[in-house]
C-alpha positions in Angstrom: -122.5 -35.7 -51.8 -122.5 -34.1 -48.4 -120.7 -35.9 -45.6 -120.6 -35.2 -41.8 -117.7 -36.8 -40.1 -117.7 -36.9 -36.3 -114.2 -37.2 -34.9 -113.2 -35.5 -38.2 -110.0 -33.9 -36.8 -108.7 -37.3 -35.7 -106.3 -39.6 -37.5 -108.7 -41.6 -39.6 -111.3 -38.7 -39.9 -108.7 -36.3 -41.4 -107.6 -38.8 -44.0 -111.2 -39.7 -44.9 -112.0 -35.9 -45.3 -109.0 -35.4 -47.5 -110.0 -38.2 -49.8 -113.7 -37.1 -50.0 -112.6 -33.5 -50.8 -110.3 -34.8 -53.5 -113.2 -36.4 -55.3 -115.3 -33.3 -55.1 -117.6 -34.1 -52.1 -118.7 -31.5 -49.5 -117.4 -32.4 -46.0 -118.3 -31.1 -42.6 -116.2 -32.1 -39.6 -117.3 -32.2 -36.0 -114.6 -32.7 -33.3 -114.2 -31.6 -29.7 -110.4 -32.1 -29.9 -110.3 -34.5 -27.0 -108.1 -36.9 -29.1 -108.2 -35.0 -32.4 -106.0 -32.0 -33.5 -106.5 -29.0 -35.6 -103.1 -29.8 -37.0 -104.5 -32.8 -38.7 -106.9 -30.7 -40.9 -104.9 -27.5 -41.2 -104.0 -28.3 -44.8 -107.7 -28.8 -45.7 -108.9 -25.4 -44.4 -108.4 -23.7 -47.8 -110.9 -26.0 -49.4 -114.2 -24.3 -50.3 -116.0 -27.6 -49.8 -115.0 -28.1 -46.1 -116.4 -26.7 -42.9 -115.4 -27.7 -39.4 -116.9 -27.2 -35.9 -114.9 -27.5 -32.8 -117.7 -28.8 -30.6 -119.2 -31.9 -29.1 -121.8 -34.2 -30.5 -123.6 -33.6 -27.2 -124.5 -30.2 -28.6 -127.8 -31.5 -29.8 -128.9 -28.3 -31.6 -125.7 -28.1 -33.6 -125.8 -31.9 -34.3 -129.4 -31.7 -35.5 -128.4 -28.9 -38.0 -125.4 -30.7 -39.3 -127.2 -34.0 -39.7 -130.0 -32.3 -41.5 -127.6 -30.8 -44.0 -125.7 -34.1 -44.6 -126.4 -37.0 -47.0 -124.2 -39.4 -45.0 -122.9 -39.4 -41.5 -119.6 -41.1 -40.7 -119.4 -41.7 -37.0 -115.7 -42.0 -36.0 -115.8 -40.1 -32.7 -114.9 -42.5 -29.9 -112.6 -43.1 -26.9 -109.5 -44.7 -28.4 -106.3 -46.5 -27.4 -105.6 -49.1 -24.7 -103.9 -46.6 -22.4 -106.9 -44.3 -22.4 -109.3 -47.1 -22.0 -107.5 -48.5 -18.9 -107.0 -45.1 -17.3 -110.5 -43.7 -18.0 -113.1 -46.5 -18.3 -116.0 -44.2 -17.4 -115.1 -41.8 -20.2 -114.7 -44.7 -22.6 -118.1 -46.2 -22.0 -120.0 -42.8 -21.8 -118.3 -41.4 -24.9 -118.9 -44.5 -27.0 -122.4 -45.4 -26.0 -123.9 -41.9 -25.5 -122.3 -40.5 -28.6 -123.5 -43.3 -30.9 -127.0 -43.0 -29.5 -127.1 -39.2 -30.1 -125.9 -39.7 -33.7 -128.5 -42.5 -34.5 -131.3 -40.5 -32.9 -130.5 -37.4 -34.9 -130.1 -39.3 -38.2 -133.2 -41.3 -37.7 -135.5 -38.3 -38.0 -134.5 -37.9 -41.7 -133.3 -41.4 -42.3 -129.8 -40.4 -43.2 -127.2 -43.1 -43.9 -124.9 -43.7 -40.9 -121.6 -45.5 -41.2 -120.4 -46.2 -37.7 -116.8 -47.3 -37.0 -116.5 -50.3 -34.7 -113.3 -52.3 -33.8 -111.7 -55.7 -34.0 -111.6 -55.5 -30.2 -115.2 -56.7 -30.1 -114.0 -60.2 -31.0 -112.3 -60.3 -27.6 -110.8 -63.6 -26.6 -112.1 -65.5 -29.6 -109.3 -67.7 -30.9 -110.9 -68.9 -34.1 -108.9 -66.8 -36.6 -109.4 -65.3 -39.1 -112.3 -63.5 -37.5 -115.5 -63.6 -39.5 -118.2 -61.0 -39.0 -120.7 -63.7 -37.8 -118.2 -65.1 -35.2 -119.0 -65.2 -31.5 -117.8 -62.2 -29.4 -115.9 -63.6 -26.4 -115.3 -60.9 -23.9 -113.5 -61.1 -20.5 -115.1 -60.5 -17.1 -116.6 -57.1 -16.2 -114.0 -56.9 -13.4 -111.3 -56.3 -16.0 -111.7 -52.7 -17.2 -109.7 -53.6 -20.3 -112.9 -55.1 -21.8 -115.0 -52.0 -21.3 -114.1 -50.6 -24.7 -115.0 -53.8 -26.5 -118.3 -54.1 -24.7 -119.1 -50.4 -25.4 -118.4 -50.8 -29.1 -120.4 -54.1 -29.2 -123.3 -52.2 -27.7 -122.9 -49.5 -30.4 -123.2 -52.2 -33.0 -126.3 -53.7 -31.4 -127.9 -50.2 -31.1 -127.1 -49.3 -34.7 -128.5 -52.6 -36.1 -131.6 -52.2 -33.9 -132.2 -48.7 -35.4 -132.0 -50.4 -38.9 -134.3 -53.3 -38.0 -136.9 -51.4 -36.0 -136.8 -47.9 -37.4 -135.4 -48.5 -40.9 -132.5 -46.2 -40.4 -129.8 -47.2 -43.0 -126.6 -48.1 -41.1 -123.3 -49.7 -42.0 -120.9 -51.0 -39.4 -117.2 -51.2 -40.2 -115.0 -53.2 -37.8 -111.5 -51.7 -38.2 -108.4 -53.7 -37.6 -105.3 -51.7 -36.4 -105.4 -48.8 -38.8 -102.0 -47.0 -39.0 -100.3 -44.3 -40.9 -99.2 -40.7 -40.8 -100.9 -38.4 -38.2 -101.5 -41.2 -35.8 -100.2 -40.5 -32.3 -98.7 -42.9 -29.8 -100.1 -40.9 -27.0 -102.8 -43.4 -26.1 -100.8 -46.6 -26.6 -100.8 -47.0 -30.4 -98.0 -49.4 -31.0 -96.6 -48.5 -34.4 -96.1 -44.7 -33.9 -94.5 -45.4 -30.5 -92.1 -48.0 -32.0 -91.2 -45.7 -35.0 -90.6 -42.6 -32.8 -88.4 -44.6 -30.4 -86.4 -46.1 -33.3 -85.8 -42.6 -34.8 -84.7 -41.3 -31.5 -82.5 -44.3 -30.8 -84.2 -44.8 -27.5 -85.5 -48.2 -26.2 -88.4 -49.8 -28.2 -90.7 -51.0 -25.4 -92.8 -54.1 -26.0 -95.6 -54.7 -23.6 -96.0 -58.4 -22.7 -94.1 -61.2 -24.3 -94.2 -59.7 -27.8 -95.6 -63.0 -29.1 -99.0 -61.5 -29.6 -99.7 -60.8 -33.3 -101.7 -58.2 -35.1 -102.5 -57.1 -38.7 -101.8 -53.5 -39.5 -103.8 -51.7 -42.2 -102.7 -48.5 -44.0 -105.1 -45.7 -43.4 -105.4 -45.2 -47.2 -106.7 -48.8 -47.5 -109.1 -48.2 -44.5 -110.5 -45.1 -46.1 -110.9 -46.8 -49.5 -112.8 -49.6 -47.8 -115.1 -47.2 -45.9 -115.8 -45.1 -49.1 -116.6 -48.2 -51.1 -119.0 -49.5 -48.4 -120.8 -46.1 -48.2 -121.2 -46.0 -52.0 -123.0 -49.3 -52.1 -126.7 -49.7 -51.2 -126.2 -53.4 -50.5 -123.8 -52.5 -47.6 -126.8 -51.2 -45.6 -127.5 -53.3 -42.5 -124.2 -55.1 -42.8 -121.2 -55.6 -40.4 -118.0 -55.7 -42.4 -114.3 -56.2 -41.3 -111.9 -53.6 -42.8 -108.3 -54.6 -42.3 -105.1 -56.1 -43.8 -104.5 -59.8 -43.5 -100.6 -59.5 -43.2 -100.0 -60.9 -39.7 -96.9 -60.1 -37.6 -96.0 -60.5 -33.9 -95.3 -57.3 -32.0 -91.8 -58.6 -31.5 -91.4 -59.0 -35.2 -92.9 -55.5 -35.7 -90.3 -54.0 -33.4 -87.5 -55.7 -35.3 -88.8 -54.6 -38.7 -89.2 -51.0 -37.5 -85.6 -51.1 -36.1 -84.3 -52.5 -39.4 -86.1 -50.1 -41.7 -85.1 -47.0 -39.8 -81.5 -48.1 -39.3 -82.0 -47.6 -35.6 -79.6 -48.6 -32.8 -82.5 -48.8 -30.3 -82.4 -51.7 -27.9 -85.6 -53.7 -27.6 -87.0 -54.0 -24.1 -89.9 -56.0 -22.6 -92.3 -54.6 -20.1 -94.8 -56.9 -18.3 -98.5 -56.0 -18.8 -98.9 -55.4 -15.1 -96.4 -52.6 -15.2 -97.5 -51.2 -18.5 -101.2 -51.0 -17.8 -102.7 -52.5 -14.6 -102.5 -55.7 -12.5 -104.3 -58.6 -14.2 -104.4 -56.9 -17.6 -105.6 -59.3 -20.4 -104.8 -59.3 -24.1 -105.7 -61.4 -27.1 -102.8 -63.4 -28.7 -104.0 -63.1 -32.3 -106.2 -60.7 -34.2 -106.6 -61.5 -37.9 -109.5 -60.4 -40.0 -111.4 -62.3 -42.7 -112.0 -59.7 -45.5 -114.0 -62.0 -47.7 -117.2 -60.1 -47.0 -115.6 -56.8 -47.8 -114.2 -58.2 -51.1 -117.5 -59.8 -52.0 -119.4 -56.5 -51.4 -116.9 -54.1 -52.9 -114.3 -56.0 -54.9 -111.6 -54.4 -52.6 -109.0 -55.9 -50.3 -106.5 -53.9 -48.3 -103.1 -54.7 -49.7 -100.5 -52.1 -48.8 -97.6 -53.9 -47.2 -96.3 -53.3 -43.7 -92.9 -52.3 -45.0 -94.4 -49.4 -46.9 -96.5 -48.4 -43.9 -93.5 -48.3 -41.7 -91.6 -46.2 -44.2 -94.5 -43.7 -44.5 -94.8 -43.3 -40.7 -91.1 -42.9 -40.4 -91.0 -40.2 -43.1 -93.9 -38.4 -41.4 -92.1 -38.2 -38.0 -88.8 -37.2 -39.7 -90.6 -34.4 -41.6 -92.2 -33.1 -38.4 -88.8 -33.0 -36.7 -87.1 -31.3 -39.6 -89.8 -28.7 -40.3 -91.3 -27.3 -37.1 -94.8 -26.0 -37.5 -95.0 -22.5 -35.9 -98.8 -22.8 -36.0 -98.9 -26.1 -34.1 -101.6 -26.0 -31.4 -101.3 -27.5 -28.0 -103.9 -30.2 -28.5 -103.7 -34.0 -28.5 -103.4 -35.6 -31.9 -105.1 -38.4 -33.8 -107.1 -41.4 -32.8 
């Protein structure tokens, strides 16, 4: 099979490419390096089954050529991270909505399968956990820029499903829940890499808010497995499916576990949301997926425990510190 991955030099995209190449598929990556990094895919360059293009999906001619040559398009390119979302709401909305429209428009001409990555953020302030795919989306007011990301990804979902219903373009929507692992950067506010790096440096581990908010962290290997199984099934077409681990932990508990597993002497500090992001910042207290639909469709449930995830992320940062990469490029990393 021939796969086109947008955002392919990002955190999830690079792991997905690696897995597809391992099973013998052909992979083409498209990334403008706004949040991705050549470093993430450097080890894949020697593969005769991989090509990459450092360009934007807004290059319509290139996009048309790449889509035409692919069997499946995996659309991962998006604005990511709470910090980036708060600081650049215009970029967030335009990148997500315009990018998805361009992908769907190009794929529709040849009816190529599109898997588009959505996010648990779309559930917003819904408190009925675990979140099921048919649950109401409860977003905050438009005056709170924090919700622009959730709204833009919800619109992506509506657009993709409309292409399926009206134009018969085969689409799959995967709602990802806090995917974590090696190659993920903390640059845009991703909590686990920030905690681990601080712990290894024995500098303060900064918790935003009270730390009582809880999340479920999914190893990128489990996320990739879920995505591949969905793409391999015809009955996934037209479906919205949660992909995430159900092991819930408070952010406070995460900080303690990171500190314990790394043997760190870091103090834990609390920073009010207003200082961390912007005045009036809102967050959801719990975000827990139901993965019954994923299991019913594919027979798969993400199961890699958080303890193992923390150890892998810690080992990744330690290896980077011990073995400097003389070829490292000055671009941002991961999504």
